[in-house]
mmCIF file as gemmi writes it, N, C-alpha and C atoms, coordinates in Angstrom:
data_model
loop_
_atom_site.group_PDB
_atom_site.id
_atom_site.type_symbol
_atom_site.label_atom_id
_atom_site.label_alt_id
_atom_site.label_comp_id
_atom_site.label_asym_id
_atom_site.label_entity_id
_atom_site.label_seq_id
_atom_site.pdbx_PDB_ins_code
_atom_site.Cartn_x
_atom_site.Cartn_y
_atom_site.Cartn_z
_atom_site.occupancy
_atom_site.B_iso_or_equiv
_atom_site.pdbx_formal_charge
_atom_site.auth_seq_id
_atom_site.auth_asym_id
_atom_site.pdbx_PDB_model_num
ATOM 1 N N . UNK Axp A 1 ? -43.31 -43.119 11.989 1 0 ? 1 A 1
ATOM 2 C CA . UNK Axp A 1 ? -43.482 -44.205 12.806 1 0 ? 1 A 1
ATOM 3 C C . UNK Axp A 1 ? -44.086 -45.236 11.83 1 0 ? 1 A 1
ATOM 4 N N . UNK Axp A 2 ? -44.381 -46.355 12.264 1 0 ? 2 A 1
ATOM 5 C CA . UNK Axp A 2 ? -44.829 -47.57 11.363 1 0 ? 2 A 1
ATOM 6 C C . UNK Axp A 2 ? -46.317 -47.998 12.151 1 0 ? 2 A 1
ATOM 7 N N . UNK Axp A 3 ? -47.011 -48.346 11.096 1 0 ? 3 A 1
ATOM 8 C CA . UNK Axp A 3 ? -48.423 -48.754 11.298 1 0 ? 3 A 1
ATOM 9 C C . UNK Axp A 3 ? -48.354 -49.709 12.557 1 0 ? 3 A 1
ATOM 10 N N . UNK Axp A 4 ? -49.513 -50.215 13.287 1 0 ? 4 A 1
ATOM 11 C CA . UNK Axp A 4 ? -49.742 -51.153 14.2 1 0 ? 4 A 1
ATOM 12 C C . UNK Axp A 4 ? -49.345 -52.501 13.862 1 0 ? 4 A 1
ATOM 13 N N . UNK Axp A 5 ? -49.735 -52.992 12.54 1 0 ? 5 A 1
ATOM 14 C CA . UNK Axp A 5 ? -49.596 -54.277 11.927 1 0 ? 5 A 1
ATOM 15 C C . UNK Axp A 5 ? -48.382 -54.492 11.788 1 0 ? 5 A 1
ATOM 16 N N . UNK Axp A 6 ? -47.365 -53.581 11.575 1 0 ? 6 A 1
ATOM 17 C CA . UNK Axp A 6 ? -45.99 -53.802 11.254 1 0 ? 6 A 1
ATOM 18 C C . UNK Axp A 6 ? -44.907 -53.707 12.62 1 0 ? 6 A 1
ATOM 19 N N . UNK Axp A 7 ? -45.557 -52.783 13.461 1 0 ? 7 A 1
ATOM 20 C CA . UNK Axp A 7 ? -45.011 -52.955 14.783 1 0 ? 7 A 1
ATOM 21 C C . UNK Axp A 7 ? -45.212 -54.26 15.507 1 0 ? 7 A 1
ATOM 22 N N . UNK Axp A 8 ? -46.536 -54.651 15.253 1 0 ? 8 A 1
ATOM 23 C CA . UNK Axp A 8 ? -46.784 -55.851 15.969 1 0 ? 8 A 1
ATOM 24 C C . UNK Axp A 8 ? -45.849 -57.109 15.445 1 0 ? 8 A 1
ATOM 25 N N . UNK Axp A 9 ? -45.714 -57.225 14.093 1 0 ? 9 A 1
ATOM 26 C CA . UNK Axp A 9 ? -44.943 -58.387 13.664 1 0 ? 9 A 1
ATOM 27 C C . UNK Axp A 9 ? -43.498 -57.974 14.243 1 0 ? 9 A 1
ATOM 28 N N . UNK Axp A 10 ? -42.895 -57.065 14.293 1 0 ? 10 A 1
ATOM 29 C CA . UNK Axp A 10 ? -41.499 -56.687 14.636 1 0 ? 10 A 1
ATOM 30 C C . UNK Axp A 10 ? -41.346 -56.932 15.976 1 0 ? 10 A 1
ATOM 31 N N . UNK Axp A 11 ? -42.311 -56.804 16.828 1 0 ? 11 A 1
ATOM 32 C CA . UNK Axp A 11 ? -42.073 -56.956 18.284 1 0 ? 11 A 1
ATOM 33 C C . UNK Axp A 11 ? -42.804 -58.02 18.964 1 0 ? 11 A 1
ATOM 34 N N . UNK Axp A 12 ? -43.958 -58.362 18.721 1 0 ? 12 A 1
ATOM 35 C CA . UNK Axp A 12 ? -44.593 -59.533 19.342 1 0 ? 12 A 1
ATOM 36 C C . UNK Axp A 12 ? -44.006 -61.035 19.478 1 0 ? 12 A 1
ATOM 37 N N . UNK Axp A 13 ? -43.12 -61.16 18.31 1 0 ? 13 A 1
ATOM 38 C CA . UNK Axp A 13 ? -42.399 -62.449 18.288 1 0 ? 13 A 1
ATOM 39 C C . UNK Axp A 13 ? -41.434 -62.616 19.449 1 0 ? 13 A 1
ATOM 40 N N . UNK Axp A 14 ? -41.105 -61.157 20.046 1 0 ? 14 A 1
ATOM 41 C CA . UNK Axp A 14 ? -40.074 -61.266 20.8 1 0 ? 14 A 1
ATOM 42 C C . UNK Axp A 14 ? -40.496 -60.976 22.287 1 0 ? 14 A 1
ATOM 43 N N . UNK Axp A 15 ? -41.684 -60.928 22.584 1 0 ? 15 A 1
ATOM 44 C CA . UNK Axp A 15 ? -42.449 -60.959 23.565 1 0 ? 15 A 1
ATOM 45 C C . UNK Axp A 15 ? -42.784 -62.323 24.392 1 0 ? 15 A 1
ATOM 46 N N . UNK Axp A 16 ? -42.338 -62.508 25.563 1 0 ? 16 A 1
ATOM 47 C CA . UNK Axp A 16 ? -42.332 -63.737 26.377 1 0 ? 16 A 1
ATOM 48 C C . UNK Axp A 16 ? -44.097 -64.145 26.429 1 0 ? 16 A 1
ATOM 49 N N . UNK Axp A 17 ? -44.413 -65.406 25.816 1 0 ? 17 A 1
ATOM 50 C CA . UNK Axp A 17 ? -45.781 -65.699 26.414 1 0 ? 17 A 1
ATOM 51 C C . UNK Axp A 17 ? -46.635 -65.257 27.657 1 0 ? 17 A 1
ATOM 52 N N . UNK Axp A 18 ? -47.56 -64.709 27.843 1 0 ? 18 A 1
ATOM 53 C CA . UNK Axp A 18 ? -48.087 -63.868 29.048 1 0 ? 18 A 1
ATOM 54 C C . UNK Axp A 18 ? -47.647 -62.466 29.306 1 0 ? 18 A 1
ATOM 55 N N . UNK Axp A 19 ? -46.5 -61.979 28.458 1 0 ? 19 A 1
ATOM 56 C CA . UNK Axp A 19 ? -46.212 -60.446 28.689 1 0 ? 19 A 1
ATOM 57 C C . UNK Axp A 19 ? -47.029 -59.732 27.696 1 0 ? 19 A 1
ATOM 58 N N . UNK Axp A 20 ? -46.672 -58.596 27.635 1 0 ? 20 A 1
ATOM 59 C CA . UNK Axp A 20 ? -47.519 -57.264 26.797 1 0 ? 20 A 1
ATOM 60 C C . UNK Axp A 20 ? -46.507 -56.649 26.044 1 0 ? 20 A 1
ATOM 61 N N . UNK Axp A 21 ? -47.186 -56.206 24.798 1 0 ? 21 A 1
ATOM 62 C CA . UNK Axp A 21 ? -46.646 -55.361 24.222 1 0 ? 21 A 1
ATOM 63 C C . UNK Axp A 21 ? -47.087 -54.131 23.942 1 0 ? 21 A 1
ATOM 64 N N . UNK Axp A 22 ? -46.721 -52.826 24.362 1 0 ? 22 A 1
ATOM 65 C CA . UNK Axp A 22 ? -47.268 -51.767 24.656 1 0 ? 22 A 1
ATOM 66 C C . UNK Axp A 22 ? -46.699 -50.58 23.338 1 0 ? 22 A 1
ATOM 67 N N . UNK Axp A 23 ? -47.531 -50.297 22.645 1 0 ? 23 A 1
ATOM 68 C CA . UNK Axp A 23 ? -47.276 -49.254 21.608 1 0 ? 23 A 1
ATOM 69 C C . UNK Axp A 23 ? -47.919 -48.001 21.943 1 0 ? 23 A 1
ATOM 70 N N . UNK Axp A 24 ? -46.92 -47.083 21.497 1 0 ? 24 A 1
ATOM 71 C CA . UNK Axp A 24 ? -47.557 -45.583 21.778 1 0 ? 24 A 1
ATOM 72 C C . UNK Axp A 24 ? -47.857 -44.973 20.356 1 0 ? 24 A 1
ATOM 73 N N . UNK Axp A 25 ? -49.028 -44.644 20.167 1 0 ? 25 A 1
ATOM 74 C CA . UNK Axp A 25 ? -49.811 -44.073 19.131 1 0 ? 25 A 1
ATOM 75 C C . UNK Axp A 25 ? -50.395 -42.639 19.259 1 0 ? 25 A 1
ATOM 76 N N . UNK Axp A 26 ? -50.809 -42.132 17.977 1 0 ? 26 A 1
ATOM 77 C CA . UNK Axp A 26 ? -51.355 -40.71 17.92 1 0 ? 26 A 1
ATOM 78 C C . UNK Axp A 26 ? -52.931 -41.235 18.544 1 0 ? 26 A 1
ATOM 79 N N . UNK Axp A 27 ? -53.794 -40.063 18.873 1 0 ? 27 A 1
ATOM 80 C CA . UNK Axp A 27 ? -54.857 -40.285 19.261 1 0 ? 27 A 1
ATOM 81 C C . UNK Axp A 27 ? -55.895 -40.923 18.149 1 0 ? 27 A 1
ATOM 82 N N . UNK Axp A 28 ? -55.722 -40.437 17.159 1 0 ? 28 A 1
ATOM 83 C CA . UNK Axp A 28 ? -56.657 -40.762 15.949 1 0 ? 28 A 1
ATOM 84 C C . UNK Axp A 28 ? -56.237 -42.065 15.388 1 0 ? 28 A 1
ATOM 85 N N . UNK Axp A 29 ? -56.021 -43.042 16.021 1 0 ? 29 A 1
ATOM 86 C CA . UNK Axp A 29 ? -55.477 -44.261 15.485 1 0 ? 29 A 1
ATOM 87 C C . UNK Axp A 29 ? -56.381 -45.676 15.705 1 0 ? 29 A 1
ATOM 88 N N . UNK Axp A 30 ? -57.834 -45.146 15.835 1 0 ? 30 A 1
ATOM 89 C CA . UNK Axp A 30 ? -58.54 -46.187 16.015 1 0 ? 30 A 1
ATOM 90 C C . UNK Axp A 30 ? -59.017 -47.217 14.856 1 0 ? 30 A 1
ATOM 91 N N . UNK Axp A 31 ? -58.924 -46.761 13.554 1 0 ? 31 A 1
ATOM 92 C CA . UNK Axp A 31 ? -58.95 -47.265 12.407 1 0 ? 31 A 1
ATOM 93 C C . UNK Axp A 31 ? -57.965 -48.311 12.177 1 0 ? 31 A 1
ATOM 94 N N . UNK Axp A 32 ? -56.397 -47.646 12.469 1 0 ? 32 A 1
ATOM 95 C CA . UNK Axp A 32 ? -55.346 -48.497 12.469 1 0 ? 32 A 1
ATOM 96 C C . UNK Axp A 32 ? -55.359 -49.728 13.471 1 0 ? 32 A 1
ATOM 97 N N . UNK Axp A 33 ? -56.021 -49.372 14.628 1 0 ? 33 A 1
ATOM 98 C CA . UNK Axp A 33 ? -55.98 -50.577 15.621 1 0 ? 33 A 1
ATOM 99 C C . UNK Axp A 33 ? -57.005 -51.502 15.047 1 0 ? 33 A 1
ATOM 100 N N . UNK Axp A 34 ? -58.113 -51.219 14.555 1 0 ? 34 A 1
ATOM 101 C CA . UNK Axp A 34 ? -59 -52.38 14.066 1 0 ? 34 A 1
ATOM 102 C C . UNK Axp A 34 ? -58.362 -53.115 13.148 1 0 ? 34 A 1
ATOM 103 N N . UNK Axp A 35 ? -57.647 -52.459 12.029 1 0 ? 35 A 1
ATOM 104 C CA . UNK Axp A 35 ? -57.058 -53.005 10.851 1 0 ? 35 A 1
ATOM 105 C C . UNK Axp A 35 ? -55.903 -54.042 11.092 1 0 ? 35 A 1
ATOM 106 N N . UNK Axp A 36 ? -55.369 -53.579 12.525 1 0 ? 36 A 1
ATOM 107 C CA . UNK Axp A 36 ? -54.183 -54.552 12.959 1 0 ? 36 A 1
ATOM 108 C C . UNK Axp A 36 ? -54.419 -55.964 13.628 1 0 ? 36 A 1
ATOM 109 N N . UNK Axp A 37 ? -56.059 -55.931 13.898 1 0 ? 37 A 1
ATOM 110 C CA . UNK Axp A 37 ? -56.46 -56.966 14.882 1 0 ? 37 A 1
ATOM 111 C C . UNK Axp A 37 ? -55.961 -58.521 14.189 1 0 ? 37 A 1
ATOM 112 N N . UNK Axp A 38 ? -56.139 -58.514 12.971 1 0 ? 38 A 1
ATOM 113 C CA . UNK Axp A 38 ? -55.772 -59.864 12.025 1 0 ? 38 A 1
ATOM 114 C C . UNK Axp A 38 ? -54.438 -60.23 12.595 1 0 ? 38 A 1
ATOM 115 N N . UNK Axp A 39 ? -53.377 -59.231 12.238 1 0 ? 39 A 1
ATOM 116 C CA . UNK Axp A 39 ? -51.916 -59.468 12.43 1 0 ? 39 A 1
ATOM 117 C C . UNK Axp A 39 ? -51.579 -59.825 13.947 1 0 ? 39 A 1
ATOM 118 N N . UNK Axp A 40 ? -52.535 -59.28 14.852 1 0 ? 40 A 1
ATOM 119 C CA . UNK Axp A 40 ? -52.181 -59.4 16.14 1 0 ? 40 A 1
ATOM 120 C C . UNK Axp A 40 ? -52.576 -60.897 16.533 1 0 ? 40 A 1
ATOM 121 N N . UNK Axp A 41 ? -53.587 -61.255 16.154 1 0 ? 41 A 1
ATOM 122 C CA . UNK Axp A 41 ? -54.359 -62.625 16.366 1 0 ? 41 A 1
ATOM 123 C C . UNK Axp A 41 ? -53.248 -63.629 15.626 1 0 ? 41 A 1
ATOM 124 N N . UNK Axp A 42 ? -52.608 -63.505 14.36 1 0 ? 42 A 1
ATOM 125 C CA . UNK Axp A 42 ? -51.631 -64.333 13.92 1 0 ? 42 A 1
ATOM 126 C C . UNK Axp A 42 ? -50.44 -64.631 15.051 1 0 ? 42 A 1
ATOM 127 N N . UNK Axp A 43 ? -49.954 -63.294 15.25 1 0 ? 43 A 1
ATOM 128 C CA . UNK Axp A 43 ? -48.703 -63.374 15.854 1 0 ? 43 A 1
ATOM 129 C C . UNK Axp A 43 ? -49.038 -64.068 17.521 1 0 ? 43 A 1
ATOM 130 N N . UNK Axp A 44 ? -50.062 -64.301 17.935 1 0 ? 44 A 1
ATOM 131 C CA . UNK Axp A 44 ? -50.432 -64.842 19.054 1 0 ? 44 A 1
ATOM 132 C C . UNK Axp A 44 ? -50.931 -63.873 20.066 1 0 ? 44 A 1
ATOM 133 N N . UNK Axp A 45 ? -51.152 -62.632 19.783 1 0 ? 45 A 1
ATOM 134 C CA . UNK Axp A 45 ? -51.39 -61.66 20.961 1 0 ? 45 A 1
ATOM 135 C C . UNK Axp A 45 ? -53.28 -61.346 20.687 1 0 ? 45 A 1
ATOM 136 N N . UNK Axp A 46 ? -53.794 -60.868 21.793 1 0 ? 46 A 1
ATOM 137 C CA . UNK Axp A 46 ? -54.936 -60.113 21.754 1 0 ? 46 A 1
ATOM 138 C C . UNK Axp A 46 ? -54.695 -58.567 22.143 1 0 ? 46 A 1
ATOM 139 N N . UNK Axp A 47 ? -55.644 -57.693 21.836 1 0 ? 47 A 1
ATOM 140 C CA . UNK Axp A 47 ? -55.82 -56.344 22.325 1 0 ? 47 A 1
ATOM 141 C C . UNK Axp A 47 ? -56.48 -56.465 23.805 1 0 ? 47 A 1
ATOM 142 N N . UNK Axp A 48 ? -55.521 -56.083 24.65 1 0 ? 48 A 1
ATOM 143 C CA . UNK Axp A 48 ? -55.94 -55.969 25.762 1 0 ? 48 A 1
ATOM 144 C C . UNK Axp A 48 ? -56.303 -54.716 26.643 1 0 ? 48 A 1
ATOM 145 N N . UNK Axp A 49 ? -56.124 -53.497 25.772 1 0 ? 49 A 1
ATOM 146 C CA . UNK Axp A 49 ? -56.918 -52.386 26.056 1 0 ? 49 A 1
ATOM 147 C C . UNK Axp A 49 ? -56.272 -51.242 25.502 1 0 ? 49 A 1
ATOM 148 N N . UNK Axp A 50 ? -56.665 -50.065 25.513 1 0 ? 50 A 1
ATOM 149 C CA . UNK Axp A 50 ? -56.508 -48.691 24.87 1 0 ? 50 A 1
ATOM 150 C C . UNK Axp A 50 ? -56.485 -47.794 25.809 1 0 ? 50 A 1
ATOM 151 N N . UNK Axp A 51 ? -55.39 -47.057 26.446 1 0 ? 51 A 1
ATOM 152 C CA . UNK Axp A 51 ? -55.059 -46.142 27.266 1 0 ? 51 A 1
ATOM 153 C C . UNK Axp A 51 ? -55.213 -44.617 26.713 1 0 ? 51 A 1
ATOM 154 N N . UNK Axp A 52 ? -56.177 -44.022 26.995 1 0 ? 52 A 1
ATOM 155 C CA . UNK Axp A 52 ? -55.928 -42.423 26.382 1 0 ? 52 A 1
ATOM 156 C C . UNK Axp A 52 ? -55.292 -41.568 27.161 1 0 ? 52 A 1
ATOM 157 N N . UNK Axp A 53 ? -54.375 -40.687 26.858 1 0 ? 53 A 1
ATOM 158 C CA . UNK Axp A 53 ? -53.563 -39.639 27.664 1 0 ? 53 A 1
ATOM 159 C C . UNK Axp A 53 ? -53.715 -38.379 26.989 1 0 ? 53 A 1
ATOM 160 N N . UNK Axp A 54 ? -53.207 -37.119 27.564 1 0 ? 54 A 1
ATOM 161 C CA . UNK Axp A 54 ? -53.137 -35.902 27.402 1 0 ? 54 A 1
ATOM 162 C C . UNK Axp A 54 ? -51.522 -35.667 27.858 1 0 ? 54 A 1
ATOM 163 N N . UNK Axp A 55 ? -50.647 -35.234 26.812 1 0 ? 55 A 1
ATOM 164 C CA . UNK Axp A 55 ? -49.3 -34.941 27.162 1 0 ? 55 A 1
ATOM 165 C C . UNK Axp A 55 ? -49.261 -33.798 28.216 1 0 ? 55 A 1
ATOM 166 N N . UNK Axp A 56 ? -48.479 -33.889 29.329 1 0 ? 56 A 1
ATOM 167 C CA . UNK Axp A 56 ? -48.319 -32.75 30.138 1 0 ? 56 A 1
ATOM 168 C C . UNK Axp A 56 ? -47.942 -31.403 29.49 1 0 ? 56 A 1
ATOM 169 N N . UNK Axp A 57 ? -48.591 -30.471 29.875 1 0 ? 57 A 1
ATOM 170 C CA . UNK Axp A 57 ? -48.167 -29.17 29.413 1 0 ? 57 A 1
ATOM 171 C C . UNK Axp A 57 ? -48.613 -28.613 27.951 1 0 ? 57 A 1
ATOM 172 N N . UNK Axp A 58 ? -49.554 -29.692 27.368 1 0 ? 58 A 1
ATOM 173 C CA . UNK Axp A 58 ? -49.959 -29.447 26.137 1 0 ? 58 A 1
ATOM 174 C C . UNK Axp A 58 ? -51.326 -29.691 25.941 1 0 ? 58 A 1
ATOM 175 N N . UNK Axp A 59 ? -51.957 -29.704 24.872 1 0 ? 59 A 1
ATOM 176 C CA . UNK Axp A 59 ? -53.241 -30.177 24.831 1 0 ? 59 A 1
ATOM 177 C C . UNK Axp A 59 ? -53.258 -31.644 23.584 1 0 ? 59 A 1
ATOM 178 N N . UNK Axp A 60 ? -52.124 -32.052 23.299 1 0 ? 60 A 1
ATOM 179 C CA . UNK Axp A 60 ? -51.979 -33.14 22.57 1 0 ? 60 A 1
ATOM 180 C C . UNK Axp A 60 ? -52.306 -34.639 23.045 1 0 ? 60 A 1
ATOM 181 N N . UNK Axp A 61 ? -53.223 -35.061 22.423 1 0 ? 61 A 1
ATOM 182 C CA . UNK Axp A 61 ? -53.679 -36.654 22.745 1 0 ? 61 A 1
ATOM 183 C C . UNK Axp A 61 ? -52.883 -37.653 22.222 1 0 ? 61 A 1
ATOM 184 N N . UNK Axp A 62 ? -52.551 -38.612 23.051 1 0 ? 62 A 1
ATOM 185 C CA . UNK Axp A 62 ? -52.027 -39.853 22.42 1 0 ? 62 A 1
ATOM 186 C C . UNK Axp A 62 ? -52.539 -41.198 23.302 1 0 ? 62 A 1
ATOM 187 N N . UNK Axp A 63 ? -52.417 -42.243 22.698 1 0 ? 63 A 1
ATOM 188 C CA . UNK Axp A 63 ? -52.782 -43.673 23.302 1 0 ? 63 A 1
ATOM 189 C C . UNK Axp A 63 ? -51.778 -44.498 23.642 1 0 ? 63 A 1
ATOM 190 N N . UNK Axp A 64 ? -51.989 -45.212 24.439 1 0 ? 64 A 1
ATOM 191 C CA . UNK Axp A 64 ? -51.286 -46.693 24.575 1 0 ? 64 A 1
ATOM 192 C C . UNK Axp A 64 ? -51.836 -47.761 24.003 1 0 ? 64 A 1
ATOM 193 N N . UNK Axp A 65 ? -51.316 -48.495 23.307 1 0 ? 65 A 1
ATOM 194 C CA . UNK Axp A 65 ? -52.006 -49.819 22.676 1 0 ? 65 A 1
ATOM 195 C C . UNK Axp A 65 ? -51.534 -50.746 23.267 1 0 ? 65 A 1
ATOM 196 N N . UNK Axp A 66 ? -52.177 -51.752 24.273 1 0 ? 66 A 1
ATOM 197 C CA . UNK Axp A 66 ? -51.669 -52.731 24.974 1 0 ? 66 A 1
ATOM 198 C C . UNK Axp A 66 ? -51.992 -54.19 24.286 1 0 ? 66 A 1
ATOM 199 N N . UNK Axp A 67 ? -51.181 -54.816 24.091 1 0 ? 67 A 1
ATOM 200 C CA . UNK Axp A 67 ? -51.278 -56.103 23.43 1 0 ? 67 A 1
ATOM 201 C C . UNK Axp A 67 ? -50.726 -57.403 24.629 1 0 ? 67 A 1
ATOM 202 N N . UNK Axp A 68 ? -51.561 -58.407 24.653 1 0 ? 68 A 1
ATOM 203 C CA . UNK Axp A 68 ? -51.148 -59.701 25.655 1 0 ? 68 A 1
ATOM 204 C C . UNK Axp A 68 ? -50.897 -60.589 24.673 1 0 ? 68 A 1
ATOM 205 N N . UNK Axp A 69 ? -49.641 -61.159 25.021 1 0 ? 69 A 1
ATOM 206 C CA . UNK Axp A 69 ? -49.269 -62.365 24.073 1 0 ? 69 A 1
ATOM 207 C C . UNK Axp A 69 ? -49.641 -63.73 24.795 1 0 ? 69 A 1
ATOM 208 N N . UNK Axp A 70 ? -50.752 -64.516 24.289 1 0 ? 70 A 1
ATOM 209 C CA . UNK Axp A 70 ? -51.389 -65.621 24.707 1 0 ? 70 A 1
ATOM 210 C C . UNK Axp A 70 ? -50.794 -66.731 24.202 1 0 ? 70 A 1
ATOM 211 N N . UNK Axp A 71 ? -50.265 -66.665 22.959 1 0 ? 71 A 1
ATOM 212 C CA . UNK Axp A 71 ? -49.742 -67.943 22.176 1 0 ? 71 A 1
ATOM 213 C C . UNK Axp A 71 ? -48.397 -67.757 21.823 1 0 ? 71 A 1
ATOM 214 N N . UNK Axp A 72 ? -47.691 -68.499 21.737 1 0 ? 72 A 1
ATOM 215 C CA . UNK Axp A 72 ? -46.194 -68.777 20.963 1 0 ? 72 A 1
ATOM 216 C C . UNK Axp A 72 ? -46.447 -68.155 19.607 1 0 ? 72 A 1
ATOM 217 N N . UNK Axp A 73 ? -45.684 -67.362 18.917 1 0 ? 73 A 1
ATOM 218 C CA . UNK Axp A 73 ? -45.827 -67.123 17.65 1 0 ? 73 A 1
ATOM 219 C C . UNK Axp A 73 ? -44.992 -67.984 16.596 1 0 ? 73 A 1
ATOM 220 N N . UNK Axp A 74 ? -45.438 -68.123 15.555 1 0 ? 74 A 1
ATOM 221 C CA . UNK Axp A 74 ? -44.659 -68.89 14.711 1 0 ? 74 A 1
ATOM 222 C C . UNK Axp A 74 ? -43.595 -68.657 14.219 1 0 ? 74 A 1
ATOM 223 N N . UNK Axp A 75 ? -42.387 -69.602 13.898 1 0 ? 75 A 1
ATOM 224 C CA . UNK Axp A 75 ? -41.082 -69.373 13.639 1 0 ? 75 A 1
ATOM 225 C C . UNK Axp A 75 ? -40.901 -68.781 12.366 1 0 ? 75 A 1
ATOM 226 N N . UNK Axp A 76 ? -42.038 -68.573 11.398 1 0 ? 76 A 1
ATOM 227 C CA . UNK Axp A 76 ? -41.677 -67.849 10.412 1 0 ? 76 A 1
ATOM 228 C C . UNK Axp A 76 ? -41.672 -66.06 10.424 1 0 ? 76 A 1
ATOM 229 N N . UNK Axp A 77 ? -42.088 -65.667 11.804 1 0 ? 77 A 1
ATOM 230 C CA . UNK Axp A 77 ? -42.184 -64.265 12.257 1 0 ? 77 A 1
ATOM 231 C C . UNK Axp A 77 ? -41.396 -63.763 13.326 1 0 ? 77 A 1
ATOM 232 N N . UNK Axp A 78 ? -40.51 -62.843 13.034 1 0 ? 78 A 1
ATOM 233 C CA . UNK Axp A 78 ? -40.604 -61.797 11.939 1 0 ? 78 A 1
ATOM 234 C C . UNK Axp A 78 ? -40.25 -62.222 10.522 1 0 ? 78 A 1
ATOM 235 N N . UNK Axp A 79 ? -40.891 -61.832 9.554 1 0 ? 79 A 1
ATOM 236 C CA . UNK Axp A 79 ? -40.512 -62.09 8.437 1 0 ? 79 A 1
ATOM 237 C C . UNK Axp A 79 ? -39.148 -60.979 8.055 1 0 ? 79 A 1
ATOM 238 N N . UNK Axp A 80 ? -38.414 -61.401 6.958 1 0 ? 80 A 1
ATOM 239 C CA . UNK Axp A 80 ? -37.123 -60.494 6.692 1 0 ? 80 A 1
ATOM 240 C C . UNK Axp A 80 ? -37.278 -59.133 6.489 1 0 ? 80 A 1
ATOM 241 N N . UNK Axp A 81 ? -36.254 -58.208 6.771 1 0 ? 81 A 1
ATOM 242 C CA . UNK Axp A 81 ? -36.441 -56.645 6.868 1 0 ? 81 A 1
ATOM 243 C C . UNK Axp A 81 ? -37.336 -56.318 5.524 1 0 ? 81 A 1
ATOM 244 N N . UNK Axp A 82 ? -37.92 -55.456 5.842 1 0 ? 82 A 1
ATOM 245 C CA . UNK Axp A 82 ? -38.76 -54.567 4.787 1 0 ? 82 A 1
ATOM 246 C C . UNK Axp A 82 ? -40.285 -55.258 4.346 1 0 ? 82 A 1
ATOM 247 N N . UNK Axp A 83 ? -40.206 -56.462 4.491 1 0 ? 83 A 1
ATOM 248 C CA . UNK Axp A 83 ? -41.489 -57.358 4.287 1 0 ? 83 A 1
ATOM 249 C C . UNK Axp A 83 ? -42.585 -56.811 5.251 1 0 ? 83 A 1
ATOM 250 N N . UNK Axp A 84 ? -42.562 -56.874 6.409 1 0 ? 84 A 1
ATOM 251 C CA . UNK Axp A 84 ? -43.878 -56.393 7.051 1 0 ? 84 A 1
ATOM 252 C C . UNK Axp A 84 ? -44.265 -55.028 6.72 1 0 ? 84 A 1
ATOM 253 N N . UNK Axp A 85 ? -43.529 -54.076 6.56 1 0 ? 85 A 1
ATOM 254 C CA . UNK Axp A 85 ? -43.933 -52.71 5.851 1 0 ? 85 A 1
ATOM 255 C C . UNK Axp A 85 ? -44.565 -52.867 4.719 1 0 ? 85 A 1
ATOM 256 N N . UNK Axp A 86 ? -43.994 -53.707 3.703 1 0 ? 86 A 1
ATOM 257 C CA . UNK Axp A 86 ? -44.578 -53.701 2.18 1 0 ? 86 A 1
ATOM 258 C C . UNK Axp A 86 ? -45.773 -54.495 2.255 1 0 ? 86 A 1
ATOM 259 N N . UNK Axp A 87 ? -45.891 -55.738 2.877 1 0 ? 87 A 1
ATOM 260 C CA . UNK Axp A 87 ? -46.604 -56.372 2.774 1 0 ? 87 A 1
ATOM 261 C C . UNK Axp A 87 ? -47.141 -57.046 4.114 1 0 ? 87 A 1
ATOM 262 N N . UNK Axp A 88 ? -48.133 -55.881 5.155 1 0 ? 88 A 1
ATOM 263 C CA . UNK Axp A 88 ? -48.546 -56.258 6.181 1 0 ? 88 A 1
ATOM 264 C C . UNK Axp A 88 ? -49.41 -57.597 6.442 1 0 ? 88 A 1
ATOM 265 N N . UNK Axp A 89 ? -49.457 -58.04 7.602 1 0 ? 89 A 1
ATOM 266 C CA . UNK Axp A 89 ? -50.314 -59.389 7.591 1 0 ? 89 A 1
ATOM 267 C C . UNK Axp A 89 ? -51.955 -58.938 7.613 1 0 ? 89 A 1
């Protein structure tokens, strides 16, 4: 699975202004979320919240990262295939 910066660049440009992008991540992703803040902002989004959950019938923790799109994304995003992963924002 890709890191949140890469996922944000690939998904947020296709979210309608006022809409939300929700990413499903492992429970230990707090540092990844903090590092993605710059990319989320450049793409017109803001972190709206993080919802923790435990998967049914297991003890595995996961989180939903909710990103609200507040501004239009620049036309240069998403960059061509492979670039977001190799050179994150």
